[in-house]
N, C-alpha and C positions, 0 to 999 in steps of 0.2 A: 278690579272688574274691567273687562274688555270694553273699550270705547268703540262703538259701531258707527261713529260719526262719518268716517270715510268708507266704511265697508260695503254699504248696500249697492252702490253703483257698480263697482267691479264684480261683485258676486252675482248681481242680476245678470250681467253680461255672460258670466261663466255658466250659470245654471240654465239659462234659456237660449243661449246662442248655439244653435244646433249644428255644429260643424265638427269635422274630425280634428283631432289634436295632433301635434307633432310628437314624435317619439320622445320619451323622457330624457334621453341623452342630449337633446338639443336645448341647452340651458343658457345660451348667450342672450343677454338682455338687449333688445333692439334700441333702447334709449340710454344705455350706459355710455358715458363719454360724449364726445362731440361728433355728431354725424357730419358727413360730407355729402353735398348735393352737386353733381356735375350735370349741367344743362347744356345740351348740344343743339344748336339752331342750324338746321339744314338749309340747302339751297331753296330760295323762295320761288323761283320760276316766274313770279309776277309780283309787282309792288304791293298789291293788296294782301297777298299772302305773307309777304315779308313783314309788313306792319303788324299783322296779327301774331306772327311767330315771335317778334320782338316783344310785343305786349305780354304774351304768355310767359316768356322768359323773365320779364321784369316782375311778374306776379310771383314766380318762384323765388326770385331774389328777395322780394319783400318778405315772403314767408320765412325764408332762411334768416333774414335779419331779425325778424320778430322772435323766432325760436332759437336764436344764437347757434345756428348751424353754419358750417363752412360752405361757402358758395363759390363754385368755379364755372365760368361760362366759356364755351367754345363756339365760335361761329358768329358772335356779335360784332367782332372787330372787322374793319374793312381792309383786308389784305389784298394786295394786287395778285399774288400767286399763292392762294391758300392751299394748305394740305391739312384740313381739319381731321382727316382720318388718322394721320400720323400723330397729331396733337392729342387726339383722344387715346390712342394706344399708349403714348408716353404717360399721359395723366393717369390712366387706369393702372399702369405698371407701378406707379408711385403710390397712388392712393389706396389701392386694394390691399396693401400689406401693413398699414400703419397702426391700426387700432381695432378693438372689438366693436367699436361703434358702427352703426349702419352706414353703408355706402349706397347712395341713391344715384342712378343714372337716368336722366330724362331726355328723350329724343323728341324734338319738336320740328316737324317738317313734312316732307312728302316721302312716299315709299313706292317701290315697284316690286312686281313678282312676275316671273316668266314661266311659272308652272313648276320650276325646280328650285330656283334660288330667289330669296327675298333680300332686298337691299334698302337701306336708308340713304336718301339722296343728300350728299354733302357738297359743299364747294370744294372742288378737287375730287379725288377718287371717292367713290361711294363706299358705304360700310355694309358688308354682307353679314347676314346672321351667323354664318359659319365662322367668320373671322372673329366676331364679337364673342362667340361661345369659346373659342380657343383662347382669347385674351383673358377671359374671366376664370379659366380653369384653376389657376393657382390662387385665386382670391381667398383670403382667410376671414374677411369681414362679412357680416350679414349683408346680403345684396338685395336691392330693390331696383329692377329695371322696368322702365315705363316707356314704351314706344307708342307715341300718339299719332303716328303717320298712317297713311293708307297702306293697304297690303301688309300690315304689320304682324298678322297672326302667326306666320311661320317663325318669327322670333321667339314666341312663347314656347313652341315645341323644341327649339334648339337650346334655349337657355334654362328651361325648367330644371330644378334640382332641389334636393332637400336643403332647407335653410335659406331659400330665396323666395322673393315675391316677384312675379313677372306679370305685367299688365300690358295689353295691347288694345289699340283702338278698334280693331276688327277681329272677327272670328274666322276669317278666311283670307288667304292671300289674294283672292279674286275680288275682294271688296276694295276696288281701286280708286274710287272717287275721293275727293278732298274730305277729310274728316274734321269734325267739330269737337270731338271728344276732348282733345288736348286743351282747347281754350276753356272749356267748362271745368276740366280737372284743375287747371292752374288757378281758376277762380275759387274753387271749392276747398283746396288743400288746407287753407288756414281760415276758412270762413266759419263764423259761429253758427250760421244757419245750417251748415252741413253736419253739425254735431247731432246726429240722429238719436243717440242714447242719452243726451243731455248730461254728460259727465264733465263738461267744461273744456273739452278739447276735441278736435276733429282728427279722427284716425284716417289712415290711408284707405281702409275699407269704406268708411263713410264718404270720403271724397270720391272714390270710385263709383259708389252707388248714386251719389248726388249728381255727378257729371253724366252718368249713363241716363238717368231720368231726364235731365235737361236736354240731352241729345234727342230723346224720344219726343219731348215736348216741342222742340224746334221743328222736327219733321212733321209732326202732327199739325202744328200751327200753319206751316207752309203748304200742307196738303201734298207733301212729297213722299215717295216710297223711301223707307229707311234703308240706307246703303252702308251703314256701319253699326256693328254690334260688338261692344268692348268685352274683353275677357280678363279674368283675374285668376292666376294660379299661385297658390302658396303651399300646396301639399306635395309638390314635386312629381305629380303624375303626368304633367305635360298636356292635360286636357283643358283646363280652364273652366270657369263658371261665369255665366252671364248675370247681370244685375236683376233680370226679371225672375230669377230663382229666389229672390229675397223679398221679404216684407219688413220694412225697417232694416235692422241688421240681422234678422233671423231668416235663414233659408226655409222655404216652404215646399221645396221639392227635393227629391233624392234621385241620384243617378240610378238607372235601371239595373246596373250591375252591382249596386250597393256600395260603390266607391264613395269615400268621404268627400264632402263638398269643400270648397276652398273658402277662405275668408277670415278664420280666426286669427291666424298669424298676422295678416294684414291689419287686423284691428288693434294690434299691439304697437304699431308704428305711428308716431305723431311728429310732424315737423315743429309744431308749437304745442308744448305741453302745458297743462293747467297748473295753476299755482299749487294746488294740492298734490299733484303728481311730482312737481319739482321738489317738494319737501321730503319726499321719500329718498333716502340715501341710495346711491346706485346699486350697492350690493343687496340691499333689501328689495329694491325694485326687481332685480334679476330673480331673486328667490320668489317674489310674489308672482311674477309672470310665469315661472315654471310651475308653481303650485296651481295656478289657474289652468294651465294646460293639462295638469294631472287630473283636475276635476273633470274637464271635458273628456279626457280619455276614460276615466272611470264611468262617467255617465254613458258613454257610447258602448261600454261593455257591461252595462247594468244587468242584462239577462244572464250573464255568466256567474252571478253571485246570488246566494240566498238573500232575501230582503234585509234581514238584520245585519248581515255582513256588509252589504252595500252601503247602508246608511251609517254604519259604524266607520267605514272607510271615508265616506263623504264628510262626516262630522269632523274627523281628524284633519282632513285637508282644509276645511273651512275654518277650523280653529287655528291652524297654523297661519292661514292668511290673516285672520283677525289679529293674531299676535304681532304680525308685521305692522299693521296699522296702529296697534297699541304702542309698539315701540317707537313708531314715528311720532305719535302724540307725546310720548314721554320725552323724546329728544327735543321736541319743539317747546315743551313746557319747562325743560331744564337744560337750556343751552350751556355749553361749556364756556 
């Protein structure tokens, strides 16, 4: 008999998380192998900003250590003549080809936008969105790019693609004030309190939602006008979705043109996985993730099927997912 001990949490997420799915051909498991996290700390401009940037970078480092992820920092060292842009280019060239595990790029600092070109401020030459897009063209790993700087929204438009998650701290290049989203995201990425669906691990989506809500709470408490609105894109349409379109991890609004909302793919990425998740072998986890996406895709096309056929297809998918958890239980009870 199938053991449903681990089944309910992921299935609840699949059945009620109202987001568009990835195409079925995208079956790379975001948590197979050892992910790499590259954190780039930009030019501080003022000591108080520099201290906060370093603090955020250290929080990412701690999360990577806890989750056994490879951590690479650029911009924390004190070089007399730094060229962190070149260091990043070289690091991406090396890291983007090595494995099917996810590659995370986190930019912490200030940004600029002149109405045409958006840049991330580095010590040394700045990083333009166009240049980063060019460097990542040949990447074969699943990509997560998080730009927590001011004026970061144009990076989303340039970097959005199938198989990627892109997050920016602003929804416009003209949101040019200092952003607090980055510090809240760094704090939430491995925080148990940010585990909104209570499955024992905090996903990238959950960290994004938590950080966005904390930004709103900060501006409300200060009585200030909100000058930053973070976006998340993981369906490749280059539009992005704001956190206020969600309640919990469920979106409660739909785009006027009927386009799928973002979020489901981001909910499959975790820097620190739960004990239960770690017990699932990588190949089975990849299959489980793909089946979950198939359930979402089926649900989104429910109106295309007669009711009996829809539920028959759904039952088959859920049965296959249950079999994966059953096999995991069997392997755990009968170790070699």
